[in-house]
N, CA, C and O atoms as CSV, one atom per row, in Angstrom:
chain,resi,resn,atom,element,x,y,z
A,1,UNK,N,N,70.222,113.340,187.270
A,1,UNK,CA,C,70.944,112.108,187.512
A,1,UNK,C,C,71.087,111.295,186.213
A,1,UNK,O,O,72.160,110.773,185.914
A,2,UNK,N,N,69.996,111.197,185.454
A,2,UNK,CA,C,70.051,110.440,184.198
A,2,UNK,C,C,70.997,111.084,183.200
A,2,UNK,O,O,71.678,110.397,182.439
A,3,UNK,N,N,71.031,112.402,183.210
A,3,UNK,CA,C,71.909,113.106,182.275
A,3,UNK,C,C,73.364,112.828,182.617
A,3,UNK,O,O,74.182,112.626,181.719
A,4,UNK,N,N,73.697,112.815,183.900
A,4,UNK,CA,C,75.077,112.537,184.317
A,4,UNK,C,C,75.481,111.112,183.935
A,4,UNK,O,O,76.598,110.887,183.468
A,5,UNK,N,N,74.588,110.168,184.129
A,5,UNK,CA,C,74.876,108.777,183.757
A,5,UNK,C,C,75.039,108.669,182.243
A,5,UNK,O,O,75.947,107.993,181.759
A,6,UNK,N,N,74.160,109.334,181.501
A,6,UNK,CA,C,74.244,109.293,180.040
A,6,UNK,C,C,75.546,109.898,179.543
A,6,UNK,O,O,76.173,109.357,178.632
A,7,UNK,N,N,75.957,111.013,180.131
A,7,UNK,CA,C,77.217,111.643,179.724
A,7,UNK,C,C,78.397,110.738,180.052
A,7,UNK,O,O,79.324,110.608,179.253
A,8,UNK,N,N,78.364,110.114,181.225
A,8,UNK,CA,C,79.431,109.189,181.603
A,8,UNK,C,C,79.517,107.999,180.666
A,8,UNK,O,O,80.611,107.602,180.264
A,9,UNK,N,N,78.372,107.425,180.314
A,9,UNK,CA,C,78.365,106.283,179.399
A,9,UNK,C,C,78.816,106.677,177.999
A,9,UNK,O,O,79.521,105.914,177.339
A,10,UNK,N,N,78.420,107.857,177.540
A,10,UNK,CA,C,78.864,108.326,176.225
A,10,UNK,C,C,80.363,108.586,176.209
A,10,UNK,O,O,81.032,108.310,175.213
A,11,UNK,N,N,80.896,109.121,177.316
A,11,UNK,CA,C,82.342,109.330,177.404
A,11,UNK,C,C,83.076,107.988,177.385
A,11,UNK,O,O,84.111,107.852,176.734
A,12,UNK,N,N,82.540,107.005,178.097
A,12,UNK,CA,C,83.135,105.672,178.094
A,12,UNK,C,C,83.084,105.056,176.696
A,12,UNK,O,O,84.047,104.428,176.255
A,13,UNK,N,N,81.966,105.237,176.006
A,13,UNK,CA,C,81.834,104.728,174.640
A,13,UNK,C,C,82.834,105.404,173.711
A,13,UNK,O,O,83.424,104.745,172.855
A,14,UNK,N,N,83.028,106.696,173.866
A,14,UNK,CA,C,84.003,107.411,173.041
A,14,UNK,C,C,85.422,106.921,173.320
A,14,UNK,O,O,86.216,106.768,172.392
A,15,UNK,N,N,85.744,106.675,174.585
A,15,UNK,CA,C,87.075,106.175,174.937
A,15,UNK,C,C,87.314,104.788,174.352
A,15,UNK,O,O,88.394,104.511,173.831
A,16,UNK,N,N,86.322,103.925,174.433
A,16,UNK,CA,C,86.459,102.581,173.869
A,16,UNK,C,C,86.583,102.661,172.345
A,16,UNK,O,O,87.370,101.927,171.748
A,17,UNK,N,N,85.822,103.534,171.725
A,17,UNK,CA,C,85.920,103.703,170.279
A,17,UNK,C,C,87.284,104.206,169.849
A,17,UNK,O,O,87.831,103.741,168.848
A,18,UNK,N,N,87.845,105.163,170.603
A,18,UNK,CA,C,89.178,105.677,170.282
A,18,UNK,C,C,90.232,104.580,170.453
A,18,UNK,O,O,91.143,104.455,169.634
A,19,UNK,N,N,90.104,103.798,171.508
A,19,UNK,CA,C,91.043,102.699,171.754
A,19,UNK,C,C,90.953,101.651,170.634
A,19,UNK,O,O,91.976,101.150,170.166
A,20,UNK,N,N,89.739,101.329,170.215
A,20,UNK,CA,C,89.558,100.361,169.136
A,20,UNK,C,C,90.111,100.899,167.823
A,20,UNK,O,O,90.727,100.157,167.057
A,21,UNK,N,N,89.896,102.179,167.560
A,21,UNK,CA,C,90.413,102.781,166.328
A,21,UNK,C,C,91.939,102.733,166.311
A,21,UNK,O,O,92.538,102.418,165.283
A,22,UNK,N,N,92.564,103.043,167.437
A,22,UNK,CA,C,94.026,102.976,167.520
A,22,UNK,C,C,94.519,101.557,167.278
A,22,UNK,O,O,95.533,101.354,166.610
A,23,UNK,N,N,93.810,100.585,167.814
A,23,UNK,CA,C,94.212,99.188,167.629
A,23,UNK,C,C,94.052,98.714,166.200
A,23,UNK,O,O,94.822,97.876,165.731
A,24,UNK,N,N,93.059,99.245,165.503
A,24,UNK,CA,C,92.813,98.808,164.127
A,24,UNK,C,C,93.733,99.490,163.125
A,24,UNK,O,O,93.954,98.961,162.036
A,25,UNK,N,N,94.269,100.647,163.468
A,25,UNK,CA,C,95.098,101.366,162.511
A,25,UNK,C,C,96.572,101.002,162.600
A,25,UNK,O,O,97.350,101.437,161.751
A,26,UNK,N,N,96.980,100.236,163.574
A,26,UNK,CA,C,98.379,99.826,163.706
A,26,UNK,C,C,98.629,98.660,162.747
A,26,UNK,O,O,97.831,97.725,162.683
A,27,UNK,N,N,99.733,98.718,162.004
A,27,UNK,CA,C,100.043,97.658,161.048
A,27,UNK,C,C,100.928,96.592,161.680
A,27,UNK,O,O,102.036,96.338,161.208
A,28,UNK,N,N,100.443,95.978,162.735
A,28,UNK,CA,C,101.193,94.913,163.401
A,28,UNK,C,C,100.645,93.569,162.921
A,28,UNK,O,O,99.432,93.362,162.929
A,29,UNK,N,N,101.521,92.657,162.504
A,29,UNK,CA,C,101.036,91.350,162.053
A,29,UNK,C,C,100.519,90.515,163.236
A,29,UNK,O,O,101.029,90.609,164.352
A,30,UNK,N,N,99.519,89.717,162.964
A,30,UNK,CA,C,98.961,88.829,163.985
A,30,UNK,C,C,99.748,87.522,163.940
A,30,UNK,O,O,99.868,86.916,162.876
A,31,UNK,N,N,100.287,87.076,165.078
A,31,UNK,CA,C,101.029,85.820,165.076
A,31,UNK,C,C,100.097,84.623,164.843
A,31,UNK,O,O,98.878,84.730,164.983
A,32,UNK,N,N,100.687,83.508,164.491
A,32,UNK,CA,C,99.906,82.307,164.176
A,32,UNK,C,C,99.076,81.856,165.358
A,32,UNK,O,O,97.916,81.478,165.192
A,33,UNK,N,N,99.660,81.890,166.569
A,33,UNK,CA,C,98.894,81.446,167.728
A,33,UNK,C,C,97.692,82.356,167.984
A,33,UNK,O,O,96.687,81.903,168.531
A,34,UNK,N,N,97.777,83.624,167.599
A,34,UNK,CA,C,96.650,84.530,167.743
A,34,UNK,C,C,95.492,84.129,166.843
A,34,UNK,O,O,94.333,84.147,167.256
A,35,UNK,N,N,95.819,83.771,165.622
A,35,UNK,CA,C,94.779,83.329,164.687
A,35,UNK,C,C,94.144,82.034,165.168
A,35,UNK,O,O,92.929,81.860,165.069
A,36,UNK,N,N,94.967,81.116,165.695
A,36,UNK,CA,C,94.445,79.837,166.210
A,36,UNK,C,C,93.518,80.082,167.395
A,36,UNK,O,O,92.441,79.492,167.472
A,37,UNK,N,N,93.931,80.951,168.321
A,37,UNK,CA,C,93.112,81.231,169.498
A,37,UNK,C,C,91.800,81.904,169.104
A,37,UNK,O,O,90.747,81.550,169.635
A,38,UNK,N,N,91.843,82.853,168.198
A,38,UNK,CA,C,90.620,83.500,167.737
A,38,UNK,C,C,89.682,82.496,167.064
A,38,UNK,O,O,88.469,82.541,167.270
A,39,UNK,N,N,90.243,81.595,166.262
A,39,UNK,CA,C,89.425,80.597,165.577
A,39,UNK,C,C,88.756,79.667,166.577
A,39,UNK,O,O,87.571,79.361,166.443
A,40,UNK,N,N,89.505,79.215,167.579
A,40,UNK,CA,C,88.930,78.340,168.603
A,40,UNK,C,C,87.849,79.080,169.385
A,40,UNK,O,O,86.797,78.510,169.677
A,41,UNK,N,N,88.098,80.340,169.725
A,41,UNK,CA,C,87.104,81.123,170.454
A,41,UNK,C,C,85.823,81.316,169.666
A,41,UNK,O,O,84.729,81.208,170.220
A,42,UNK,N,N,85.948,81.598,168.388
A,42,UNK,CA,C,84.763,81.773,167.548
A,42,UNK,C,C,84.001,80.468,167.417
A,42,UNK,O,O,82.771,80.467,167.454
A,43,UNK,N,N,84.713,79.350,167.264
A,43,UNK,CA,C,84.052,78.046,167.160
A,43,UNK,C,C,83.310,77.704,168.453
A,43,UNK,O,O,82.182,77.213,168.406
A,44,UNK,N,N,83.931,77.958,169.603
A,44,UNK,CA,C,83.262,77.687,170.879
A,44,UNK,C,C,82.056,78.596,171.078
A,44,UNK,O,O,81.018,78.153,171.571
A,45,UNK,N,N,82.185,79.845,170.701
A,45,UNK,CA,C,81.066,80.766,170.808
A,45,UNK,C,C,79.900,80.314,169.933
A,45,UNK,O,O,78.747,80.350,170.363
A,46,UNK,N,N,80.196,79.891,168.715
A,46,UNK,CA,C,79.143,79.407,167.821
A,46,UNK,C,C,78.483,78.155,168.396
A,46,UNK,O,O,77.263,78.012,168.314
A,47,UNK,N,N,79.277,77.240,168.980
A,47,UNK,CA,C,78.720,76.018,169.559
A,47,UNK,C,C,77.795,76.337,170.729
A,47,UNK,O,O,76.724,75.743,170.851
A,48,UNK,N,N,78.201,77.266,171.587
A,48,UNK,CA,C,77.358,77.644,172.723
A,48,UNK,C,C,76.066,78.290,172.232
A,48,UNK,O,O,74.989,77.986,172.746
A,49,UNK,N,N,76.164,79.173,171.248
A,49,UNK,CA,C,74.966,79.825,170.716
A,49,UNK,C,C,74.014,78.825,170.076
A,49,UNK,O,O,72.802,78.899,170.279
A,50,UNK,N,N,74.549,77.905,169.316
A,50,UNK,CA,C,73.715,76.889,168.675
A,50,UNK,C,C,73.062,76.000,169.728
A,50,UNK,O,O,71.885,75.661,169.607
A,51,UNK,N,N,73.816,75.619,170.761
A,51,UNK,CA,C,73.258,74.798,171.834
A,51,UNK,C,C,72.149,75.511,172.588
A,51,UNK,O,O,71.117,74.909,172.886
A,52,UNK,N,N,72.344,76.775,172.897
A,52,UNK,CA,C,71.311,77.521,173.615
A,52,UNK,C,C,70.062,77.717,172.766
A,52,UNK,O,O,68.945,77.629,173.276
A,53,UNK,N,N,70.240,77.980,171.488
A,53,UNK,CA,C,69.065,78.110,170.614
A,53,UNK,C,C,68.335,76.782,170.490
A,53,UNK,O,O,67.105,76.746,170.439
A,54,UNK,N,N,69.096,75.685,170.442
A,54,UNK,CA,C,68.465,74.370,170.408
A,54,UNK,C,C,67.648,74.112,171.662
A,54,UNK,O,O,66.529,73.605,171.580
A,55,UNK,N,N,68.197,74.455,172.826
A,55,UNK,CA,C,67.444,74.291,174.069
A,55,UNK,C,C,66.210,75.181,174.095
A,55,UNK,O,O,65.169,74.784,174.618
A,56,UNK,N,N,66.318,76.365,173.543
A,56,UNK,CA,C,65.179,77.276,173.486
A,56,UNK,C,C,64.051,76.684,172.655
A,56,UNK,O,O,62.895,76.696,173.077
A,57,UNK,N,N,64.380,76.168,171.477
A,57,UNK,CA,C,63.354,75.568,170.628
A,57,UNK,C,C,62.799,74.292,171.246
A,57,UNK,O,O,61.600,74.031,171.148
A,58,UNK,N,N,63.649,73.498,171.876
A,58,UNK,CA,C,63.204,72.253,172.521
A,58,UNK,C,C,62.205,72.559,173.634
A,58,UNK,O,O,61.144,71.939,173.706
A,59,UNK,N,N,62.543,73.516,174.501
A,59,UNK,CA,C,61.647,73.819,175.613
A,59,UNK,C,C,60.350,74.447,175.125
A,59,UNK,O,O,59.296,74.235,175.725
A,60,UNK,N,N,60.415,75.213,174.050
A,60,UNK,CA,C,59.209,75.826,173.517
A,60,UNK,C,C,58.275,74.783,172.917
A,60,UNK,O,O,57.062,74.848,173.116
A,61,UNK,N,N,58.824,73.833,172.195
A,61,UNK,CA,C,57.996,72.813,171.539
A,61,UNK,C,C,57.445,71.789,172.523
A,61,UNK,O,O,56.381,71.219,172.284
A,62,UNK,N,N,58.145,71.548,173.620
A,62,UNK,CA,C,57.690,70.582,174.625
A,62,UNK,C,C,56.739,71.199,175.641
A,62,UNK,O,O,56.191,70.483,176.479
A,63,UNK,N,N,56.534,72.502,175.585
A,63,UNK,CA,C,55.595,73.154,176.481
A,63,UNK,C,C,56.187,73.559,177.813
A,63,UNK,O,O,55.444,73.889,178.738
A,64,UNK,N,N,57.493,73.542,177.938
A,64,UNK,CA,C,58.123,73.913,179.207
A,64,UNK,C,C,58.060,75.422,179.454
A,64,UNK,O,O,58.308,75.867,180.575
A,65,UNK,N,N,57.739,76.205,178.446
A,65,UNK,CA,C,57.666,77.649,178.600
A,65,UNK,C,C,56.287,78.130,179.048
A,65,UNK,O,O,56.102,79.313,179.334
A,66,UNK,N,N,55.328,77.220,179.107
A,66,UNK,CA,C,53.974,77.593,179.501
A,66,UNK,C,C,53.887,77.743,181.026
A,66,UNK,O,O,54.599,77.055,181.758
A,67,UNK,N,N,53.027,78.630,181.498
A,67,UNK,CA,C,52.876,78.757,182.948
A,67,UNK,C,C,52.240,77.483,183.517
A,67,UNK,O,O,51.500,76.795,182.814
A,68,UNK,N,N,52.519,77.172,184.764
A,68,UNK,CA,C,51.945,75.945,185.353
A,68,UNK,C,C,50.437,76.068,185.516
A,68,UNK,O,O,49.911,77.148,185.785
A,69,UNK,N,N,49.758,74.948,185.350
A,69,UNK,CA,C,48.316,74.911,185.538
A,69,UNK,C,C,48.026,74.529,186.989
A,69,UNK,O,O,48.411,73.450,187.440
A,70,UNK,N,N,47.358,75.399,187.701
A,70,UNK,CA,C,47.056,75.162,189.103
A,70,UNK,C,C,45.609,74.652,189.188
A,70,UNK,O,O,44.676,75.318,188.740
A,71,UNK,N,N,45.448,73.469,189.770
A,71,UNK,CA,C,44.113,72.895,189.925
A,71,UNK,C,C,43.501,73.423,191.219
A,71,UNK,O,O,44.144,73.448,192.269
A,72,UNK,N,N,42.262,73.836,191.117
A,72,UNK,CA,C,41.585,74.349,192.322
A,72,UNK,C,C,40.483,73.440,192.761
A,72,UNK,O,O,39.811,73.719,193.754
């Protein structure tokens, strides 16, 4: 069963790689709106990543990551 899943995933990876290679080798110019959309997407992704890392450090320093203390 694991071998069949592994073969299927490797075939999917090969198909995605071939599709990406075809997309990268075409000499089609990127329109201006494409560059703007990619830039906005990258900026939003960076903002979300920075915010999540900030929350991670905040919760770690405030002790929110520690297990609760149960009084007996």
